[in-house]
C-alpha positions, 0 to 999 in steps of 0.5 A: 362304483369304480374309483375315479382313479383306480391306480395310485402310487406314492413316493416321497410324499408325492402321489400319482393317480391314473385313470385310463379310458379306452377311446372307441371313437379313435380306435380301428381294430380292423386296421390294427389300431387301438387308442386310450387316454389316461388322466393323471393327477399328481398330488403334492403331500410334502411341505415343499414345492415340487416341480415335474422336470421329466417323464419316462414311460415304459409301454408294453403291448399285448405281444410283449413289445416294449417302447420307452418314451423319455422327455421333458415335462408332460403335455408341454409343461414342467409344472410346479406343484405347491404343498397340498395342491395337485396337477392334472393332465390328460394324454393318450397312447395308441397301441397295435394290440387290443391291450397293454400296460404302461408304467414309469417315473417322473423326475421331480425337484425341490429346491434341495434335491432331485428324485424319482416318483413312481407312476403306477403300472396300469392296464390298457384294455378294451371294454370287450376284451376276453380275459385269458389266464395263462 
């Protein structure tokens, strides 16, 4: 059985888990459009409240084209996550190729400091994609 969140990274006591899902119903390969959703869970394993202030994504398609996305919060929120608690959200990513990757960081804050939390590199693949090893 596949793990609910197959990708995870922990930075300074904050764990980011990711579960991508190919969206067949929103993809149109004949038009060169593929779509995925990704479920993110951010777990606060520290003794302090942490607030997610900003995001930075690096999205790479199968042709090696890179897009960087920066902005405040996630899905319109800048959540405060209490110690031992988690925040979940789902967002999406369209690509002009049938596969790609995403990786990034969240800027987080406690009362005392700002710090960057790693978002693990995760793969966006169509279920029927032919794997090619170079």
